[in-house]
DRENPA-3360 file (N, C-alpha, C; in nm, 2 decimals, always signed):
BEGIN
1 = MSPNNPKS = +1.50/+2.93/-3.09/+1.65/+2.79/-3.13/+1.65/+2.90/-3.30 ~ +1.85/+2.90/-3.24/+1.95/+2.94/-3.31/+1.91/+2.84/-3.43 ~ +1.93/+2.88/-3.52/+2.03/+2.84/-3.67/+2.14/+2.70/-3.68 ~ +2.15/+2.74/-3.60/+2.32/+2.70/-3.58/+2.33/+2.54/-3.50 ~ +2.21/+2.54/-3.43/+2.16/+2.48/-3.30/+2.04/+2.47/-3.33 ~ +2.03/+2.29/-3.43/+1.89/+2.25/-3.44/+1.85/+2.21/-3.34 ~ +1.95/+2.17/-3.23/+1.87/+2.04/-3.13/+1.90/+2.15/-2.94 ~ +1.87/+2.24/-3.01/+1.84/+2.33/-2.86/+1.74/+2.30/-2.77;
9 = DKRIVYQE = +1.62/+2.31/-2.88/+1.48/+2.21/-2.82/+1.52/+2.16/-2.72 ~ +1.52/+2.05/-2.73/+1.57/+1.92/-2.67/+1.74/+1.89/-2.53 ~ +1.72/+2.08/-2.56/+1.86/+1.98/-2.40/+1.82/+2.00/-2.31 ~ +1.92/+1.92/-2.19/+1.83/+1.87/-2.05/+1.87/+1.94/-2.04 ~ +1.87/+2.07/-1.93/+1.93/+2.18/-1.85/+1.93/+2.10/-1.75 ~ +1.86/+2.01/-1.69/+1.86/+1.95/-1.55/+1.82/+1.81/-1.52 ~ +1.92/+1.73/-1.42/+1.92/+1.57/-1.43/+1.91/+1.52/-1.36 ~ +1.84/+1.49/-1.23/+1.83/+1.40/-1.10/+1.87/+1.25/-1.21;
17 = FGTGAPAL = +1.92/+1.15/-1.03/+1.93/+1.06/-1.04/+1.95/+0.98/-1.20 ~ +2.10/+1.04/-1.28/+2.15/+0.97/-1.31/+2.11/+1.05/-1.53 ~ +2.15/+0.91/-1.56/+2.09/+0.93/-1.72/+1.97/+0.86/-1.79 ~ +1.88/+0.88/-1.85/+1.81/+0.77/-1.83/+1.69/+0.76/-1.78 ~ +1.55/+0.67/-1.83/+1.49/+0.63/-1.72/+1.48/+0.53/-1.62 ~ +1.52/+0.40/-1.71/+1.60/+0.35/-1.59/+1.67/+0.39/-1.49 ~ +1.73/+0.51/-1.50/+1.81/+0.45/-1.36/+1.70/+0.56/-1.24 ~ +1.64/+0.65/-1.30/+1.53/+0.64/-1.24/+1.40/+0.52/-1.15;
25 = ERALERPT = +1.43/+0.51/-1.22/+1.29/+0.38/-1.17/+1.43/+0.29/-1.07 ~ +1.52/+0.29/-1.08/+1.63/+0.18/-0.98/+1.65/+0.31/-0.86 ~ +1.64/+0.43/-0.92/+1.64/+0.52/-0.73/+1.51/+0.54/-0.67 ~ +1.38/+0.50/-0.81/+1.26/+0.55/-0.74/+1.25/+0.43/-0.63 ~ +1.31/+0.31/-0.67/+1.25/+0.16/-0.60/+1.26/+0.15/-0.46 ~ +1.18/+0.14/-0.45/+1.22/+0.07/-0.28/+1.24/-0.01/-0.25 ~ +1.34/-0.09/-0.13/+1.29/-0.23/-0.13/+1.28/-0.21/+0.00 ~ +1.17/-0.33/-0.02/+1.14/-0.34/+0.13/+1.09/-0.54/+0.18;
33 = QELPPQQQ = +1.11/-0.54/+0.29/+1.19/-0.67/+0.27/+1.04/-0.68/+0.40 ~ +1.05/-0.80/+0.32/+0.95/-0.98/+0.37/+0.94/-0.96/+0.52 ~ +0.90/-0.92/+0.61/+0.86/-1.04/+0.75/+0.74/-1.11/+0.77 ~ +0.84/-1.22/+0.84/+0.69/-1.38/+0.88/+0.56/-1.32/+0.99 ~ +0.43/-1.31/+0.93/+0.35/-1.27/+1.03/+0.40/-1.29/+1.10 ~ +0.49/-1.33/+1.19/+0.44/-1.37/+1.31/+0.50/-1.24/+1.41 ~ +0.63/-1.19/+1.31/+0.63/-1.07/+1.38/+0.60/-0.94/+1.33 ~ +0.48/-0.93/+1.24/+0.43/-0.79/+1.23/+0.29/-0.74/+1.30;
41 = NLKVQASR = +0.29/-0.63/+1.39/+0.22/-0.55/+1.47/+0.10/-0.51/+1.37 ~ -0.02/-0.49/+1.34/-0.06/-0.46/+1.30/-0.21/-0.44/+1.32 ~ -0.26/-0.32/+1.31/-0.34/-0.19/+1.38/-0.48/-0.18/+1.21 ~ -0.57/-0.23/+1.34/-0.74/-0.27/+1.25/-0.82/-0.16/+1.32 ~ -0.84/-0.05/+1.25/-0.99/+0.04/+1.29/-1.03/+0.10/+1.18 ~ -1.16/+0.17/+1.19/-1.24/+0.12/+1.11/-1.23/+0.35/+1.09 ~ -1.31/+0.37/+0.98/-1.33/+0.50/+0.97/-1.31/+0.63/+0.84 ~ -1.38/+0.70/+0.86/-1.46/+0.77/+0.79/-1.45/+0.89/+0.70;
49 = KGRKGKTV = -1.27/+0.91/+0.75/-1.23/+1.05/+0.75/-1.26/+1.00/+0.59 ~ -1.25/+1.17/+0.51/-1.23/+1.16/+0.38/-1.26/+1.05/+0.27 ~ -1.40/+0.99/+0.36/-1.48/+0.90/+0.29/-1.67/+0.97/+0.29 ~ -1.71/+1.06/+0.28/-1.81/+1.10/+0.26/-1.85/+1.05/+0.26 ~ -1.84/+1.03/+0.44/-1.86/+0.96/+0.61/-1.96/+0.79/+0.58 ~ -1.87/+0.70/+0.56/-1.85/+0.57/+0.45/-1.82/+0.55/+0.49 ~ -1.76/+0.42/+0.62/-1.70/+0.38/+0.71/-1.61/+0.28/+0.61 ~ -1.47/+0.23/+0.61/-1.38/+0.18/+0.63/-1.30/+0.09/+0.70;
57 = TVISGFQS = -1.23/-0.05/+0.72/-1.15/-0.05/+0.78/-1.09/-0.07/+0.77 ~ -0.95/+0.01/+0.81/-0.77/-0.02/+0.75/-0.73/-0.03/+0.80 ~ -0.60/-0.13/+0.80/-0.57/-0.27/+0.85/-0.47/-0.15/+0.79 ~ -0.31/-0.12/+0.92/-0.17/-0.06/+0.87/-0.09/-0.17/+0.93 ~ +0.00/-0.15/+0.91/+0.15/-0.18/+0.99/+0.22/-0.26/+0.92 ~ +0.13/-0.30/+0.75/+0.19/-0.42/+0.71/+0.38/-0.40/+0.63 ~ +0.45/-0.47/+0.63/+0.57/-0.47/+0.60/+0.62/-0.60/+0.53 ~ +0.51/-0.59/+0.42/+0.50/-0.75/+0.33/+0.54/-0.71/+0.15;
65 = KPETLEDL = +0.56/-0.79/+0.08/+0.55/-0.77/-0.09/+0.44/-0.72/-0.15 ~ +0.41/-0.63/-0.21/+0.29/-0.56/-0.33/+0.24/-0.72/-0.31 ~ +0.26/-0.80/-0.36/+0.18/-0.97/-0.40/+0.19/-0.97/-0.29 ~ +0.23/-1.07/-0.17/+0.16/-1.10/-0.06/+0.09/-1.03/+0.02 ~ +0.03/-0.82/-0.05/-0.03/-0.70/+0.02/-0.23/-0.82/-0.08 ~ -0.16/-0.82/-0.20/-0.30/-0.89/-0.28/-0.32/-0.95/-0.26 ~ -0.24/-1.07/-0.20/-0.30/-1.22/-0.21/-0.42/-1.19/-0.05 ~ -0.34/-1.15/+0.02/-0.47/-1.17/+0.17/-0.58/-1.07/+0.15;
73 = VKQLKTQC = -0.56/-0.99/+0.08/-0.70/-0.81/+0.04/-0.75/-0.89/-0.03 ~ -0.77/-0.99/-0.12/-0.83/-1.09/-0.23/-0.90/-1.17/-0.06 ~ -0.84/-1.27/+0.03/-0.94/-1.30/+0.10/-0.98/-1.24/+0.21 ~ -0.97/-1.16/+0.17/-1.02/-1.06/+0.31/-1.14/-1.06/+0.25 ~ -1.20/-1.02/+0.10/-1.28/-0.92/+0.11/-1.36/-1.03/+0.04 ~ -1.31/-1.18/+0.02/-1.38/-1.31/-0.02/-1.52/-1.29/+0.12 ~ -1.42/-1.30/+0.28/-1.49/-1.38/+0.36/-1.56/-1.27/+0.41 ~ -1.51/-1.14/+0.38/-1.61/-1.02/+0.41/-1.68/-0.96/+0.34;
81 = GTGGTIKD = -1.70/-1.07/+0.25/-1.83/-1.04/+0.11/-1.88/-0.85/+0.09 ~ -1.78/-0.85/+0.10/-1.79/-0.63/+0.09/-1.57/-0.64/-0.03 ~ -1.58/-0.45/-0.13/-1.50/-0.50/-0.12/-1.40/-0.43/-0.07 ~ -1.27/-0.43/-0.17/-1.16/-0.35/-0.10/-1.04/-0.24/-0.16 ~ -0.90/-0.31/-0.15/-0.80/-0.18/-0.16/-0.74/-0.17/-0.09 ~ -0.59/-0.19/-0.20/-0.42/-0.12/-0.08/-0.41/+0.02/-0.14 ~ -0.38/+0.09/-0.01/-0.33/+0.22/-0.05/-0.26/+0.20/+0.08 ~ -0.12/+0.32/-0.01/-0.02/+0.31/+0.10/+0.05/+0.18/+0.20;
89 = NDIEIQGD = +0.09/+0.10/+0.15/+0.13/-0.02/+0.21/+0.03/-0.05/+0.32 ~ -0.12/-0.05/+0.31/-0.26/-0.04/+0.41/-0.33/-0.12/+0.32 ~ -0.44/-0.20/+0.35/-0.58/-0.26/+0.33/-0.72/-0.17/+0.39 ~ -0.74/-0.19/+0.26/-0.92/-0.11/+0.28/-1.00/-0.23/+0.23 ~ -1.11/-0.19/+0.38/-1.11/-0.30/+0.35/-1.33/-0.22/+0.39 ~ -1.46/-0.20/+0.28/-1.56/-0.15/+0.24/-1.58/-0.16/+0.43 ~ -1.72/-0.09/+0.45/-1.74/-0.21/+0.63/-1.69/-0.13/+0.73 ~ -1.75/-0.21/+0.88/-1.67/-0.22/+0.92/-1.74/-0.37/+1.02;
97 = HKQKIVEI = -1.57/-0.38/+1.01/-1.55/-0.56/+0.99/-1.41/-0.64/+1.12 ~ -1.40/-0.52/+1.19/-1.32/-0.44/+1.26/-1.27/-0.64/+1.32 ~ -1.37/-0.70/+1.37/-1.37/-0.78/+1.50/-1.33/-0.90/+1.42 ~ -1.46/-0.93/+1.26/-1.40/-1.02/+1.23/-1.30/-1.08/+1.08 ~ -1.24/-0.90/+1.14/-1.10/-0.90/+1.02/-0.96/-0.92/+1.12 ~ -1.01/-0.91/+1.24/-0.86/-0.96/+1.39/-0.92/-1.05/+1.40 ~ -1.01/-1.19/+1.36/-1.05/-1.33/+1.39/-0.89/-1.38/+1.23 ~ -0.97/-1.35/+1.10/-0.90/-1.40/+1.02/-0.75/-1.30/+1.04;
105 = LTKLGYKA = -0.74/-1.25/+1.09/-0.56/-1.27/+1.04/-0.51/-1.35/+1.20 ~ -0.58/-1.31/+1.28/-0.47/-1.39/+1.40/-0.45/-1.58/+1.38 ~ -0.57/-1.61/+1.31/-0.57/-1.71/+1.26/-0.45/-1.75/+1.16 ~ -0.47/-1.57/+1.03/-0.31/-1.63/+0.94/-0.15/-1.65/+0.98 ~ -0.17/-1.56/+1.18/-0.09/-1.61/+1.22/+0.01/-1.43/+1.21 ~ -0.10/-1.38/+1.25/-0.09/-1.17/+1.25/-0.06/-1.18/+1.37 ~ -0.01/-1.06/+1.41/-0.06/-0.95/+1.53/-0.11/-0.91/+1.52 ~ -0.26/-0.89/+1.57/-0.35/-0.82/+1.48/-0.41/-0.73/+1.57;
113 = KISGG = -0.42/-0.61/+1.65/-0.50/-0.55/+1.72/-0.62/-0.48/+1.71 ~ -0.72/-0.40/+1.75/-0.81/-0.31/+1.73/-0.78/-0.17/+1.77 ~ -0.69/-0.12/+1.71/-0.68/+0.02/+1.69/-0.88/+0.19/+1.74 ~ -0.80/+0.27/+1.82/-0.96/+0.32/+1.80/-1.13/+0.29/+1.86 ~ -1.19/+0.37/+1.86/-1.26/+0.38/+1.92/-1.36/+0.31/+1.84;
% end
């Protein structure tokens, strides 16, 4: 830091996406289009990878807003009697509930099928 320029330690050398935090948030914000349930093709599969041997049922293929997914995961957790979460626009429900989840999703109007073995 030079004595002539006291602000030299706060100098921005490179900044992407305009100036300031609001511009960065707008640039990183992804537009999500909400498709009706009848137009969404969902895959339901059981997985153990990266979960220390624990089985989870993963539902993928959603094209919905996060609020819609939150409501759906809450309903699935209640009807399966277990925990679950949303990760990367996929829903993960603890345990192997493929058949039950496909039945629930088809009653709600989604096109869902079991994927994998």
